[in-house]
C-alpha positions as CSV (number, residue, x, y, z in Angstrom):
1,M,-23.2,-20.6,-28.8
2,K,-22.9,-22.1,-25.2
3,N,-19.4,-22.5,-25.1
4,K,-18.9,-18.9,-26.2
5,L,-20.6,-17.8,-23.4
6,V,-18.9,-19.8,-21.0
7,L,-15.6,-18.6,-22.3
8,K,-16.7,-15.1,-22.3
9,S,-17.7,-15.6,-18.8
10,L,-14.5,-17.3,-17.5
11,A,-12.7,-14.4,-19.1
12,M,-14.8,-11.6,-17.2
13,V,-14.2,-13.5,-13.7
14,A,-10.1,-13.6,-14.7
15,I,-10.4,-9.4,-15.7
16,I,-11.9,-8.9,-12.7
17,L,-9.6,-11.1,-10.6
18,L,-6.4,-9.8,-11.7
19,A,-7.9,-6.2,-11.6
20,S,-8.4,-6.4,-7.9
21,S,-5.4,-8.7,-7.1
22,S,-3.4,-5.4,-8.5
23,L,-5.7,-2.5,-6.6
24,T,-4.8,-4.1,-3.2
25,A,-1.1,-5.5,-3.2
26,Q,0.5,-5.7,-0.3
27,T,4.5,-6.1,0.4
28,R,6.8,-6.7,3.6
29,V,9.0,-3.8,4.5
30,K,12.1,-5.3,5.9
31,F,15.0,-2.8,6.9
32,R,18.5,-3.7,6.1
33,R,20.6,-4.5,8.9
34,G,21.8,-1.3,11.0
35,T,19.1,1.0,9.8
36,N,15.7,2.1,11.0
37,S,14.7,3.2,7.6
38,A,13.6,2.3,4.4
39,T,12.4,4.1,0.9
40,L,10.2,2.4,-1.5
41,T,9.1,3.7,-5.2
42,G,6.3,2.5,-6.6
43,R,3.2,2.8,-9.2
44,L,-0.5,3.2,-8.3
45,G,-3.1,3.3,-11.0
46,A,-6.5,5.4,-10.2
47,G,-8.2,4.0,-7.0
48,G,-5.6,1.5,-6.8
49,V,-4.3,0.9,-3.1
50,R,-1.1,-0.7,-1.8
51,T,-0.7,-2.5,2.0
52,Y,2.7,-2.8,3.6
53,V,3.4,-4.4,6.2
54,L,6.1,-4.3,8.6
55,R,7.3,-6.1,12.1
56,A,7.5,-4.0,15.3
57,S,7.8,-4.1,19.0
58,A,5.5,-2.1,21.5
59,G,6.9,1.5,22.4
60,Q,8.7,1.9,19.1
61,S,7.6,5.2,17.6
62,L,6.6,4.6,13.7
63,T,6.8,7.8,10.8
64,A,5.7,7.7,7.4
65,T,6.0,10.2,4.5
66,L,5.1,9.9,0.9
67,S,4.7,11.6,-2.0
68,S,3.3,11.3,-5.6
69,S,3.4,12.6,-8.8
70,N,0.1,13.7,-9.4
71,G,-0.2,14.6,-5.4
72,K,-3.3,12.5,-4.7
73,V,-1.5,9.5,-3.0
74,D,-2.2,9.3,1.0
75,F,-2.1,7.1,3.8
76,T,-5.6,6.0,4.7
77,Q,-5.2,4.9,8.2
78,G,-8.5,4.9,9.8
79,N,-10.1,8.8,9.2
80,V,-6.9,9.8,8.3
81,H,-6.0,10.9,4.9
82,D,-2.7,12.4,5.1
83,T,0.8,12.2,3.6
84,Q,2.7,12.2,7.0
85,Y,1.6,9.8,9.0
86,S,2.9,9.0,13.0
87,R,2.3,6.6,15.8
88,T,3.8,5.1,19.0
89,L,2.9,1.4,18.8
90,D,1.3,-0.4,21.8
91,Y,2.0,-4.0,20.9
92,N,4.7,-6.4,19.1
93,G,4.1,-7.5,15.5
94,D,3.0,-6.7,12.2
95,V,1.9,-3.5,11.6
96,E,0.3,-2.4,8.4
97,I,0.5,1.2,6.7
98,M,-1.7,1.5,3.5
99,I,-1.6,3.7,0.6
100,D,-4.2,5.1,-1.8
101,N,-4.8,6.7,-5.0
102,H,-7.0,9.1,-5.4
103,G,-6.5,10.5,-8.9
104,R,-4.8,9.1,-12.3
105,P,-2.2,6.5,-12.3
106,T,1.0,7.9,-10.4
107,N,4.6,7.2,-9.5
108,Y,5.0,7.4,-5.4
109,T,7.7,7.6,-2.8
110,L,7.5,6.1,0.7
111,T,9.6,6.6,3.8
112,I,9.0,4.7,6.6
113,S,11.1,5.0,9.6
114,I,11.1,3.0,13.3
115,Q,12.8,4.3,16.2
């Protein structure tokens, strides 16, 4: 009886860990040599979040566009919830771009450019 309870508890912990890791996945973006943009595709579950990370330099302009088959995936940068994102960087280093799915599971396309 006690062993069954321990096994059930461990199974629940494993399920929670697996679910949370897929909800907050992170991907490093690297541009091909000689290019300044990348188009990425993926799938997000309901309520899923994915973070893209890329290296950039101060003064560069970053733009990104996002589309999804359910129309419910957007950028979540502070208070911004939109399918278009742009900013001029004021530091050297990694930049994070987070997208969030507010609907049913869906496929998405993300294009990131930096100049």
